[in-house]
A tleap script that builds the chain and sets N, CA, C and O, in Angstrom:
source leaprc.protein.ff14SB
mol = sequence {
  NMET ASN ILE ASN GLU ALA PHE PRO SER LYS
  TYR LEU LYS ALA SER ASP LEU SER GLY HIE
  THR VAL THR VAL THR ILE SER ASN VAL ALA
  LYS GLU ASP ILE GLY LYS GLY GLU GLU LYS
  LEU ILE LEU TYR PHE GLN GLY LYS GLN LYS
  GLY MET VAL LEU ASN LYS THR ASN ALA ASN
  ASN ILE ALA THR LEU TYR GLY PRO GLU THR
  GLU ASP TRP MET GLY GLN PRO ILE VAL ILE
  PHE GLU ALA MET VAL ASP PHE GLN GLY LYS
  THR VAL PRO ALA LEU ARG VAL ARG GLY PRO
  GLN PRO LYS ASP LYS PRO VAL ARG ARG LYS
  CPRO
}
set mol.1.N position { 2.142 -26.511 0.094 }
set mol.1.CA position { 2.974 -25.250 0.246 }
set mol.1.C position { 2.122 -24.086 -0.412 }
set mol.1.O position { 1.390 -24.205 -1.394 }
set mol.2.N position { 2.349 -23.002 0.284 }
set mol.2.CA position { 1.714 -21.820 -0.109 }
set mol.2.C position { 2.386 -21.244 -1.350 }
set mol.2.O position { 3.610 -21.111 -1.356 }
set mol.3.N position { 1.665 -20.904 -2.372 }
set mol.3.CA position { 2.332 -20.422 -3.626 }
set mol.3.C position { 3.078 -19.041 -3.363 }
set mol.3.O position { 4.109 -18.747 -3.968 }
set mol.4.N position { 2.518 -18.264 -2.471 }
set mol.4.CA position { 3.157 -17.027 -2.100 }
set mol.4.C position { 4.614 -17.137 -1.563 }
set mol.4.O position { 5.497 -16.318 -1.818 }
set mol.5.N position { 4.763 -18.266 -0.775 }
set mol.5.CA position { 6.052 -18.588 -0.142 }
set mol.5.C position { 7.008 -19.108 -1.194 }
set mol.5.O position { 8.212 -18.856 -1.168 }
set mol.6.N position { 6.405 -19.861 -2.142 }
set mol.6.CA position { 7.365 -20.446 -3.235 }
set mol.6.C position { 7.795 -19.498 -4.239 }
set mol.6.O position { 8.859 -19.700 -4.825 }
set mol.7.N position { 7.017 -18.391 -4.527 }
set mol.7.CA position { 7.360 -17.331 -5.313 }
set mol.7.C position { 7.207 -15.943 -4.712 }
set mol.7.O position { 6.317 -15.201 -5.127 }
set mol.8.N position { 8.065 -15.555 -3.723 }
set mol.8.CA position { 7.973 -14.373 -2.989 }
set mol.8.C position { 8.103 -13.138 -3.950 }
set mol.8.O position { 8.818 -13.142 -4.952 }
set mol.9.N position { 7.327 -12.074 -3.531 }
set mol.9.CA position { 7.351 -10.810 -4.389 }
set mol.9.C position { 8.133 -9.863 -3.803 }
set mol.9.O position { 8.069 -9.819 -2.575 }
set mol.10.N position { 8.977 -8.962 -4.448 }
set mol.10.CA position { 9.658 -7.899 -3.955 }
set mol.10.C position { 8.685 -6.779 -3.454 }
set mol.10.O position { 9.036 -5.921 -2.643 }
set mol.11.N position { 7.364 -6.862 -4.035 }
set mol.11.CA position { 6.492 -5.700 -3.763 }
set mol.11.C position { 5.344 -6.340 -3.004 }
set mol.11.O position { 5.117 -7.546 -3.102 }
set mol.12.N position { 4.540 -5.431 -2.160 }
set mol.12.CA position { 3.399 -5.847 -1.400 }
set mol.12.C position { 2.284 -6.150 -2.364 }
set mol.12.O position { 2.125 -5.535 -3.418 }
set mol.13.N position { 1.462 -7.211 -1.908 }
set mol.13.CA position { 0.318 -7.562 -2.662 }
set mol.13.C position { -0.800 -7.798 -1.745 }
set mol.13.O position { -0.558 -7.906 -0.543 }
set mol.14.N position { -2.156 -7.900 -2.242 }
set mol.14.CA position { -3.174 -8.094 -1.371 }
set mol.14.C position { -3.154 -9.272 -0.421 }
set mol.14.O position { -3.597 -9.205 0.725 }
set mol.15.N position { -2.653 -10.278 -0.921 }
set mol.15.CA position { -2.395 -11.592 -0.092 }
set mol.15.C position { -1.571 -11.395 1.014 }
set mol.15.O position { -1.696 -12.096 2.018 }
set mol.16.N position { -0.736 -10.502 0.926 }
set mol.16.CA position { 0.282 -10.283 2.140 }
set mol.16.C position { -0.473 -9.719 3.434 }
set mol.16.O position { -0.002 -9.804 4.568 }
set mol.17.N position { -1.608 -9.179 3.146 }
set mol.17.CA position { -2.241 -8.625 4.264 }
set mol.17.C position { -3.054 -9.530 5.086 }
set mol.17.O position { -3.385 -9.218 6.230 }
set mol.18.N position { -3.384 -10.644 4.534 }
set mol.18.CA position { -4.176 -11.793 5.305 }
set mol.18.C position { -5.541 -11.221 5.615 }
set mol.18.O position { -6.156 -11.688 6.574 }
set mol.19.N position { -6.051 -10.285 4.913 }
set mol.19.CA position { -7.467 -9.814 5.327 }
set mol.19.C position { -7.366 -8.726 6.409 }
set mol.19.O position { -8.426 -8.240 6.804 }
set mol.20.N position { -6.238 -8.304 6.915 }
set mol.20.CA position { -6.018 -7.233 7.791 }
set mol.20.C position { -5.888 -5.957 7.199 }
set mol.20.O position { -5.488 -5.856 6.039 }
set mol.21.N position { -6.234 -4.824 7.985 }
set mol.21.CA position { -6.119 -3.472 7.657 }
set mol.21.C position { -4.758 -3.110 8.334 }
set mol.21.O position { -4.497 -3.527 9.462 }
set mol.22.N position { -3.840 -2.275 7.577 }
set mol.22.CA position { -2.473 -2.068 8.219 }
set mol.22.C position { -2.126 -0.545 8.121 }
set mol.22.O position { -2.123 -0.017 7.009 }
set mol.23.N position { -1.847 0.148 9.192 }
set mol.23.CA position { -1.535 1.603 9.284 }
set mol.23.C position { 0.027 1.588 9.156 }
set mol.23.O position { 0.717 0.938 9.943 }
set mol.24.N position { 0.529 2.290 8.188 }
set mol.24.CA position { 1.930 2.475 7.949 }
set mol.24.C position { 2.264 3.954 7.767 }
set mol.24.O position { 1.385 4.783 7.530 }
set mol.25.N position { 3.607 4.276 7.888 }
set mol.25.CA position { 4.044 5.591 7.630 }
set mol.25.C position { 4.912 5.526 6.450 }
set mol.25.O position { 5.734 4.617 6.331 }
set mol.26.N position { 4.759 6.496 5.530 }
set mol.26.CA position { 5.492 6.633 4.256 }
set mol.26.C position { 6.936 7.015 4.493 }
set mol.26.O position { 7.201 8.094 5.024 }
set mol.27.N position { 7.731 6.302 4.177 }
set mol.27.CA position { 9.160 6.747 4.221 }
set mol.27.C position { 9.666 7.407 3.025 }
set mol.27.O position { 10.242 8.491 3.123 }
set mol.28.N position { 9.499 6.856 1.954 }
set mol.28.CA position { 9.882 7.472 0.618 }
set mol.28.C position { 8.970 6.911 -0.508 }
set mol.28.O position { 8.190 5.971 -0.348 }
set mol.29.N position { 9.174 7.654 -1.760 }
set mol.29.CA position { 8.544 7.213 -2.927 }
set mol.29.C position { 9.743 7.185 -3.866 }
set mol.29.O position { 10.647 8.020 -3.841 }
set mol.30.N position { 9.663 6.084 -4.745 }
set mol.30.CA position { 10.835 6.035 -5.730 }
set mol.30.C position { 10.183 5.557 -7.031 }
set mol.30.O position { 9.115 4.946 -7.009 }
set mol.31.N position { 10.820 5.833 -8.134 }
set mol.31.CA position { 10.357 5.390 -9.480 }
set mol.31.C position { 11.213 4.293 -9.777 }
set mol.31.O position { 12.435 4.442 -9.790 }
set mol.32.N position { 10.602 3.074 -10.044 }
set mol.32.CA position { 11.535 1.956 -10.335 }
set mol.32.C position { 11.029 1.092 -11.476 }
set mol.32.O position { 9.821 1.044 -11.705 }
set mol.33.N position { 11.877 0.428 -12.176 }
set mol.33.CA position { 11.473 -0.462 -13.309 }
set mol.33.C position { 10.992 -1.709 -12.645 }
set mol.33.O position { 11.751 -2.315 -11.889 }
set mol.34.N position { 9.712 -2.155 -12.892 }
set mol.34.CA position { 9.180 -3.300 -12.193 }
set mol.34.C position { 9.144 -4.482 -13.166 }
set mol.34.O position { 8.489 -5.487 -12.889 }
set mol.35.N position { 9.843 -4.374 -14.308 }
set mol.35.CA position { 10.012 -5.438 -15.266 }
set mol.35.C position { 9.472 -5.118 -16.531 }
set mol.35.O position { 8.462 -4.427 -16.660 }
set mol.36.N position { 10.192 -5.656 -17.582 }
set mol.36.CA position { 9.631 -5.300 -19.040 }
set mol.36.C position { 9.833 -3.990 -19.406 }
set mol.36.O position { 9.206 -3.523 -20.357 }
set mol.37.N position { 10.747 -3.229 -18.681 }
set mol.37.CA position { 10.880 -1.783 -19.041 }
set mol.37.C position { 9.795 -0.923 -18.639 }
set mol.37.O position { 9.660 0.201 -19.121 }
set mol.38.N position { 8.988 -1.424 -17.744 }
set mol.38.CA position { 7.783 -0.496 -17.196 }
set mol.38.C position { 8.190 0.051 -15.733 }
set mol.38.O position { 8.510 -0.642 -14.767 }
set mol.39.N position { 8.108 1.367 -15.791 }
set mol.39.CA position { 8.547 2.091 -14.609 }
set mol.39.C position { 7.219 2.579 -13.831 }
set mol.39.O position { 6.302 3.088 -14.476 }
set mol.40.N position { 7.139 2.426 -12.528 }
set mol.40.CA position { 6.071 2.813 -11.597 }
set mol.40.C position { 6.627 3.441 -10.470 }
set mol.40.O position { 7.787 3.232 -10.116 }
set mol.41.N position { 5.829 4.226 -9.869 }
set mol.41.CA position { 6.167 4.644 -8.485 }
set mol.41.C position { 5.894 3.701 -7.419 }
set mol.41.O position { 4.841 3.073 -7.309 }
set mol.42.N position { 6.859 3.632 -6.664 }
set mol.42.CA position { 6.850 2.468 -5.515 }
set mol.42.C position { 6.949 3.334 -4.085 }
set mol.42.O position { 7.817 4.159 -3.798 }
set mol.43.N position { 5.876 2.934 -3.319 }
set mol.43.CA position { 5.803 3.555 -1.831 }
set mol.43.C position { 6.656 2.685 -0.902 }
set mol.43.O position { 6.568 1.458 -0.936 }
set mol.44.N position { 7.434 3.296 -0.123 }
set mol.44.CA position { 8.189 2.414 0.979 }
set mol.44.C position { 7.747 2.928 2.210 }
set mol.44.O position { 7.404 4.110 2.247 }
set mol.45.N position { 7.697 2.198 3.280 }
set mol.45.CA position { 7.202 2.456 4.485 }
set mol.45.C position { 8.202 2.235 5.594 }
set mol.45.O position { 9.116 1.424 5.452 }
set mol.46.N position { 8.041 2.961 6.724 }
set mol.46.CA position { 9.059 2.900 7.932 }
set mol.46.C position { 8.870 1.526 8.516 }
set mol.46.O position { 7.742 1.144 8.830 }
set mol.47.N position { 9.946 0.760 8.675 }
set mol.47.CA position { 9.907 -0.464 9.394 }
set mol.47.C position { 9.457 -1.669 8.611 }
set mol.47.O position { 9.375 -2.777 9.139 }
set mol.48.N position { 9.163 -1.441 7.329 }
set mol.48.CA position { 8.707 -2.437 6.434 }
set mol.48.C position { 9.749 -2.691 5.246 }
set mol.48.O position { 10.376 -1.766 4.730 }
set mol.49.N position { 9.867 -3.917 4.890 }
set mol.49.CA position { 10.877 -4.378 3.694 }
set mol.49.C position { 10.264 -4.098 2.469 }
set mol.49.O position { 10.868 -3.406 1.650 }
set mol.50.N position { 9.015 -4.589 2.198 }
set mol.50.CA position { 8.412 -4.574 0.969 }
set mol.50.C position { 7.826 -3.073 0.614 }
set mol.50.O position { 7.310 -2.316 1.436 }
set mol.51.N position { 8.007 -2.824 -0.706 }
set mol.51.CA position { 7.461 -1.581 -1.075 }
set mol.51.C position { 6.106 -1.880 -1.857 }
set mol.51.O position { 5.827 -3.036 -2.173 }
set mol.52.N position { 5.273 -0.810 -2.160 }
set mol.52.CA position { 4.023 -0.965 -2.727 }
set mol.52.C position { 3.917 -0.291 -4.036 }
set mol.52.O position { 4.096 0.926 -4.083 }
set mol.53.N position { 3.616 -1.030 -5.213 }
set mol.53.CA position { 3.496 -0.413 -6.478 }
set mol.53.C position { 2.312 0.443 -6.345 }
set mol.53.O position { 1.272 0.047 -5.819 }
set mol.54.N position { 2.495 1.754 -6.882 }
set mol.54.CA position { 1.414 2.738 -6.746 }
set mol.54.C position { 0.740 2.765 -8.053 }
set mol.54.O position { 1.355 3.055 -9.079 }
set mol.55.N position { -0.670 2.434 -8.036 }
set mol.55.CA position { -1.518 2.777 -9.198 }
set mol.55.C position { -2.014 4.102 -9.167 }
set mol.55.O position { -1.828 4.811 -8.178 }
set mol.56.N position { -2.616 4.489 -10.144 }
set mol.56.CA position { -3.353 5.899 -10.354 }
set mol.56.C position { -4.344 6.164 -9.277 }
set mol.56.O position { -4.424 7.295 -8.797 }
set mol.57.N position { -5.190 5.083 -8.820 }
set mol.57.CA position { -6.279 5.333 -7.871 }
set mol.57.C position { -5.709 5.575 -6.544 }
set mol.57.O position { -6.124 6.468 -5.805 }
set mol.58.N position { -4.672 4.705 -6.219 }
set mol.58.CA position { -3.950 4.869 -4.862 }
set mol.58.C position { -3.191 6.181 -4.778 }
set mol.58.O position { -3.237 6.841 -3.740 }
set mol.59.N position { -2.473 6.597 -5.868 }
set mol.59.CA position { -1.787 7.796 -5.985 }
set mol.59.C position { -2.762 9.072 -5.785 }
set mol.59.O position { -2.431 10.033 -5.090 }
set mol.60.N position { -3.911 8.988 -6.417 }
set mol.60.CA position { -4.910 10.002 -6.257 }
set mol.60.C position { -5.453 10.087 -4.803 }
set mol.60.O position { -5.664 11.170 -4.257 }
set mol.61.N position { -5.662 8.916 -4.223 }
set mol.61.CA position { -6.073 8.914 -2.892 }
set mol.61.C position { -5.092 9.578 -1.907 }
set mol.61.O position { -5.497 10.293 -0.990 }
set mol.62.N position { -3.821 9.328 -2.119 }
set mol.62.CA position { -2.885 9.791 -1.254 }
set mol.62.C position { -2.598 11.378 -1.564 }
set mol.62.O position { -2.294 12.156 -0.660 }
set mol.63.N position { -2.716 11.742 -2.821 }
set mol.63.CA position { -2.619 13.129 -3.186 }
set mol.63.C position { -3.790 13.994 -2.620 }
set mol.63.O position { -3.600 15.149 -2.239 }
set mol.64.N position { -4.960 13.409 -2.584 }
set mol.64.CA position { -6.128 14.088 -1.851 }
set mol.64.C position { -5.786 14.317 -0.445 }
set mol.64.O position { -6.120 15.401 0.033 }
set mol.65.N position { -5.146 13.429 0.326 }
set mol.65.CA position { -4.846 13.509 1.645 }
set mol.65.C position { -3.646 14.540 1.813 }
set mol.65.O position { -3.815 15.466 2.606 }
set mol.66.N position { -2.526 14.448 1.166 }
set mol.66.CA position { -1.280 15.083 1.476 }
set mol.66.C position { -0.775 15.972 0.287 }
set mol.66.O position { 0.304 16.548 0.428 }
set mol.67.N position { -1.480 16.121 -0.869 }
set mol.67.CA position { -1.112 16.947 -1.916 }
set mol.67.C position { -0.366 16.209 -3.019 }
set mol.67.O position { 0.014 15.049 -2.865 }
set mol.68.N position { -0.180 16.857 -4.057 }
set mol.68.CA position { 0.260 16.126 -5.352 }
set mol.68.C position { 1.823 15.907 -5.436 }
set mol.68.O position { 2.355 15.129 -6.227 }
set mol.69.N position { 2.505 16.712 -4.495 }
set mol.69.CA position { 4.006 16.516 -4.416 }
set mol.69.C position { 4.345 15.232 -3.620 }
set mol.69.O position { 3.931 15.079 -2.471 }
set mol.70.N position { 5.071 14.358 -4.224 }
set mol.70.CA position { 5.333 13.040 -3.410 }
set mol.70.C position { 6.336 13.226 -2.144 }
set mol.70.O position { 6.403 12.475 -1.171 }
set mol.71.N position { 7.098 14.395 -2.377 }
set mol.71.CA position { 7.915 14.624 -1.322 }
set mol.71.C position { 7.331 15.027 0.069 }
set mol.71.O position { 7.886 14.910 1.162 }
set mol.72.N position { 5.998 15.563 -0.228 }
set mol.72.CA position { 5.091 15.872 0.935 }
set mol.72.C position { 4.564 14.629 1.726 }
set mol.72.O position { 4.210 14.729 2.900 }
set mol.73.N position { 4.531 13.581 1.105 }
set mol.73.CA position { 3.983 12.262 1.549 }
set mol.73.C position { 4.859 11.562 2.684 }
set mol.73.O position { 4.388 10.775 3.505 }
set mol.74.N position { 6.110 11.929 2.627 }
set mol.74.CA position { 7.070 11.290 3.623 }
set mol.74.C position { 6.733 11.667 4.980 }
set mol.74.O position { 6.479 12.825 5.313 }
set mol.75.N position { 6.735 10.630 5.786 }
set mol.75.CA position { 6.385 10.786 7.300 }
set mol.75.C position { 4.826 10.781 7.483 }
set mol.75.O position { 4.333 10.905 8.604 }
set mol.76.N position { 4.137 10.649 6.463 }
set mol.76.CA position { 2.590 10.715 6.563 }
set mol.76.C position { 2.075 9.339 6.693 }
set mol.76.O position { 2.543 8.436 5.999 }
set mol.77.N position { 1.099 9.128 7.581 }
set mol.77.CA position { 0.434 7.869 7.671 }
set mol.77.C position { -0.588 7.432 6.657 }
set mol.77.O position { -1.318 8.318 6.211 }
set mol.78.N position { -0.760 6.146 6.205 }
set mol.78.CA position { -1.830 5.789 5.406 }
set mol.78.C position { -2.302 4.559 5.958 }
set mol.78.O position { -1.562 3.937 6.720 }
set mol.79.N position { -3.597 4.066 5.634 }
set mol.79.CA position { -4.019 2.742 5.922 }
set mol.79.C position { -4.073 1.909 4.500 }
set mol.79.O position { -4.510 2.406 3.462 }
set mol.80.N position { -3.604 0.679 4.599 }
set mol.80.CA position { -3.630 -0.212 3.457 }
set mol.80.C position { -4.548 -1.261 3.704 }
set mol.80.O position { -4.435 -1.823 4.794 }
set mol.81.N position { -5.494 -1.674 2.876 }
set mol.81.CA position { -6.443 -2.547 3.109 }
set mol.81.C position { -6.712 -3.263 1.726 }
set mol.81.O position { -6.331 -2.738 0.680 }
set mol.82.N position { -7.351 -4.424 1.743 }
set mol.82.CA position { -7.633 -5.274 0.507 }
set mol.82.C position { -9.067 -4.943 0.104 }
set mol.82.O position { -9.976 -4.915 0.934 }
set mol.83.N position { -9.238 -4.699 -1.159 }
set mol.83.CA position { -10.662 -4.520 -1.785 }
set mol.83.C position { -10.709 -5.433 -3.025 }
set mol.83.O position { -9.686 -5.839 -3.576 }
set mol.84.N position { -11.969 -5.732 -3.432 }
set mol.84.CA position { -11.998 -6.560 -4.627 }
set mol.84.C position { -12.378 -5.491 -5.680 }
set mol.84.O position { -13.259 -4.652 -5.494 }
set mol.85.N position { -11.623 -5.603 -6.817 }
set mol.85.CA position { -11.846 -4.601 -7.827 }
set mol.85.C position { -12.027 -5.360 -9.201 }
set mol.85.O position { -11.683 -6.540 -9.262 }
set mol.86.N position { -12.520 -4.763 -10.232 }
set mol.86.CA position { -12.639 -5.214 -11.560 }
set mol.86.C position { -11.373 -4.986 -12.285 }
set mol.86.O position { -10.943 -3.837 -12.381 }
set mol.87.N position { -10.699 -6.050 -12.836 }
set mol.87.CA position { -9.494 -5.938 -13.553 }
set mol.87.C position { -9.562 -6.775 -14.654 }
set mol.87.O position { -9.720 -7.979 -14.448 }
set mol.88.N position { -9.452 -6.273 -16.016 }
set mol.88.CA position { -9.422 -7.127 -17.296 }
set mol.88.C position { -10.662 -7.997 -17.248 }
set mol.88.O position { -10.572 -9.153 -17.661 }
set mol.89.N position { -11.747 -7.564 -16.807 }
set mol.89.CA position { -13.021 -8.427 -16.845 }
set mol.89.C position { -13.278 -9.401 -15.682 }
set mol.89.O position { -14.283 -10.111 -15.631 }
set mol.90.N position { -12.348 -9.392 -14.790 }
set mol.90.CA position { -12.453 -10.228 -13.612 }
set mol.90.C position { -12.429 -9.526 -12.430 }
set mol.90.O position { -11.887 -8.421 -12.457 }
set mol.91.N position { -12.951 -9.972 -11.280 }
set mol.91.CA position { -12.940 -9.393 -9.983 }
set mol.91.C position { -11.853 -10.042 -9.221 }
set mol.91.O position { -11.807 -11.249 -8.982 }
set mol.92.N position { -10.886 -9.063 -8.815 }
set mol.92.CA position { -9.626 -9.677 -8.133 }
set mol.92.C position { -9.338 -8.835 -6.851 }
set mol.92.O position { -9.794 -7.704 -6.678 }
set mol.93.N position { -8.578 -9.463 -6.014 }
set mol.93.CA position { -8.191 -8.756 -4.721 }
set mol.93.C position { -7.074 -7.668 -5.160 }
set mol.93.O position { -6.193 -7.935 -5.977 }
set mol.94.N position { -7.201 -6.505 -4.573 }
set mol.94.CA position { -6.192 -5.327 -4.878 }
set mol.94.C position { -5.927 -4.676 -3.572 }
set mol.94.O position { -6.662 -4.816 -2.594 }
set mol.95.N position { -4.888 -3.985 -3.594 }
set mol.95.CA position { -4.567 -3.043 -2.478 }
set mol.95.C position { -5.177 -1.710 -2.714 }
set mol.95.O position { -5.202 -1.156 -3.813 }
set mol.96.N position { -5.682 -1.215 -1.581 }
set mol.96.CA position { -6.211 0.259 -1.603 }
set mol.96.C position { -5.832 1.014 -0.383 }
set mol.96.O position { -5.641 0.445 0.692 }
set mol.97.N position { -5.728 2.252 -0.544 }
set mol.97.CA position { -5.225 3.177 0.678 }
set mol.97.C position { -6.311 4.215 0.985 }
set mol.97.O position { -7.144 4.619 0.173 }
set mol.98.N position { -6.198 4.565 2.178 }
set mol.98.CA position { -7.097 5.712 2.822 }
set mol.98.C position { -6.394 6.345 3.854 }
set mol.98.O position { -5.372 5.846 4.324 }
set mol.99.N position { -6.875 7.434 4.251 }
set mol.99.CA position { -6.243 8.109 5.493 }
set mol.99.C position { -6.714 7.337 6.650 }
set mol.99.O position { -7.700 6.604 6.571 }
set mol.100.N position { -5.920 7.513 7.891 }
set mol.100.CA position { -6.214 6.937 9.150 }
set mol.100.C position { -7.415 7.646 9.641 }
set mol.100.O position { -7.655 8.831 9.409 }
set mol.101.N position { -8.223 6.766 10.402 }
set mol.101.CA position { -9.395 7.211 11.086 }
set mol.101.C position { -9.512 6.925 12.530 }
set mol.101.O position { -8.851 5.944 12.871 }
set mol.102.N position { -10.123 7.471 13.407 }
set mol.102.CA position { -10.134 7.197 14.803 }
set mol.102.C position { -10.313 5.693 15.194 }
set mol.102.O position { -9.800 5.194 16.196 }
set mol.103.N position { -11.065 5.051 14.328 }
set mol.103.CA position { -11.282 3.486 14.685 }
set mol.103.C position { -9.998 2.789 14.309 }
set mol.103.O position { -9.854 1.627 14.690 }
set mol.104.N position { -9.025 3.389 13.583 }
set mol.104.CA position { -7.729 2.726 13.322 }
set mol.104.C position { -6.730 2.658 14.455 }
set mol.104.O position { -5.834 1.814 14.480 }
set mol.105.N position { -6.929 3.677 15.501 }
set mol.105.CA position { -6.045 3.746 16.549 }
set mol.105.C position { -6.291 2.688 17.642 }
set mol.105.O position { -7.440 2.500 18.042 }
set mol.106.N position { -5.241 1.983 18.145 }
set mol.106.CA position { -5.545 1.113 19.155 }
set mol.106.C position { -6.021 1.755 20.347 }
set mol.106.O position { -5.690 2.881 20.717 }
set mol.107.N position { -6.885 0.913 20.977 }
set mol.107.CA position { -7.579 1.368 22.227 }
set mol.107.C position { -6.810 0.943 23.382 }
set mol.107.O position { -6.510 -0.238 23.561 }
set mol.108.N position { -6.418 2.077 24.329 }
set mol.108.CA position { -5.759 1.802 25.455 }
set mol.108.C position { -6.672 1.349 26.622 }
set mol.108.O position { -7.722 1.953 26.845 }
set mol.109.N position { -6.321 0.401 27.288 }
set mol.109.CA position { -7.241 -0.291 28.305 }
set mol.109.C position { -6.330 0.113 29.535 }
set mol.109.O position { -5.104 0.043 29.620 }
set mol.110.N position { -7.312 0.581 30.524 }
set mol.110.CA position { -6.753 0.808 31.964 }
set mol.110.C position { -6.531 -0.572 32.579 }
set mol.110.O position { -7.342 -1.484 32.415 }
set mol.111.N position { -5.427 -0.698 33.282 }
set mol.111.CA position { -5.026 -1.835 34.101 }
set mol.111.C position { -5.926 -2.131 35.222 }
set mol.111.O position { -5.683 -3.071 35.978 }
savepdb mol mol.pdb
quit
């Protein structure tokens, strides 16, 4: 049994991507209690159920693309991918975001 299936998360995590890069459109940003009284910004996406807990690195990356006001992020595309990062002395998989690039767009093939 996959442990991620046994203990599903309300929020997106690196293992949910299964090594893929995903382009999504931001639908809204909300401040939520994620447990133990800790509030974080959560990104929600059009057509997706899970939100993504926003850390400072990803928030700054999105702010560089679309400005510091989270209201301006709604309707904007971002690319989510997995990266290995240092966290508390260990290297662990984490979610990272960037702006879409031409290579992210599907290639249309002529019939």
